[in-house]
Each structure stands twice: as structure tokens, then as C-alpha cells.
N, C-alpha and C positions, 0 to 999 in steps of 0.2 A: 596362839594359834596350833590345833591341835595338830600333830600327826595323824596321817593314813590308819594305819597301826593301829593309835592310839583309840581311834574312834568304833574300829572294825569288833576292838573285842569290847568295847561297850557295846555297843549295837549287839553284838553277838549275845550280849549276859544279859541283856535287859537294860542297860544303863547304867549297869553298877559298875565302876571305875576300879573297884576294886579286884575285877577278873579281865586275864589277859592271855594270849594267845601265845605258848611255844610250840615249834616247830619240832620235832624230833628225828633225825634220820636216823636210821641202823648204818652200821660200818655197808662202805660196798655201794648203798641205795641209792640212788639217783632223784627218787624222790621224797619228801616230808611229807608225817602225821600232823594234823593239827589239834592240838590239846589244848581246852580251851579250861586251864587253872586258875584258884584264887590264889592271886600274892601273897598272901598272907598264910596260906595252908602250906604244912610240911609238900617238897618236893614231892614225896612219895607217892600220897596219892596223884601226882601229872601223871609218873610212870607207872600205875597200875591203871587207869586211864586207858593208856598208850595199849598197853600189853593186853587187854581186853578187846580191843580196838586190833591190832594184828593176830589175836590169838595165839601169843605167847607166853608162856612161865619167865616172871620180871624176878625170882629169886636171887638170878645171879648177874644181873644186869645192872652198867653201868654208866651214868651220864656221865657226858665230859662237855666243857664248854670252856672256849679256848685254852686248851691242850693241860686241865686242870679236872681231877675228878669231882665231882658234885657232891657233895654232903647231904643226900634225900631226906634228910632230917630236919632240914633248916628251909626256908621257905622262897619262893623267889625274890622279894626285897630283901629278906639277909643273904641271899648272893649275888644284888645287885642287878638281876637279869632282866630285860625288858621287854615289851608286847614283841613280837616277831622273832627274837632270839632262836638262832637253831640251833639244840643242844645235840651231838650225837649222842647214838645209845651204843654198849658195847659191851 
């Protein structure tokens, strides 16, 4: 049985199970921005996509998940992130 989030990411990517949706939320924001990322590519690519969508410079931003700063040179798979996870942007 597939989870709803997994099927949503698969549909959004045209069936590619290696693609997932991460939700980026900036500090103090009540809403999130969904970013489609390749699970095996560096998280930095997802951060760049977020910056373009939000119109912000990403060079000084940090991604935080469960209180830990994420290494954006690692992939979501390397970091054990799952489809639909909310990542804080600081």
C-alpha cells in the first residue's frame, strides 16, 4: 500500500519514484512552499529552486530539520528525508 504523499510525488514527476516533494518553511511563516526534488541529488538544488520561487538569495540560508542543520551537499536520501517532510529555512 502506497502512502498518499508518495503517490502525489510520483504523479507530479510523471511516475519517477526518485522524485519527492519537500515543504520549505521560512521562520515565522505560516505557509510552506512545496519543492519537487530528486531524492538522489544534493539538497542544494532544492534550496535553489525554493529561492527562485520566493525571489530570495539563498547563499546565507540554512536548512533545518528536527532541530539539526542539514548539509545541503547531501541528498534527501542521504539525510533520510521523506516525501512531504517540512524543512525549516533560516
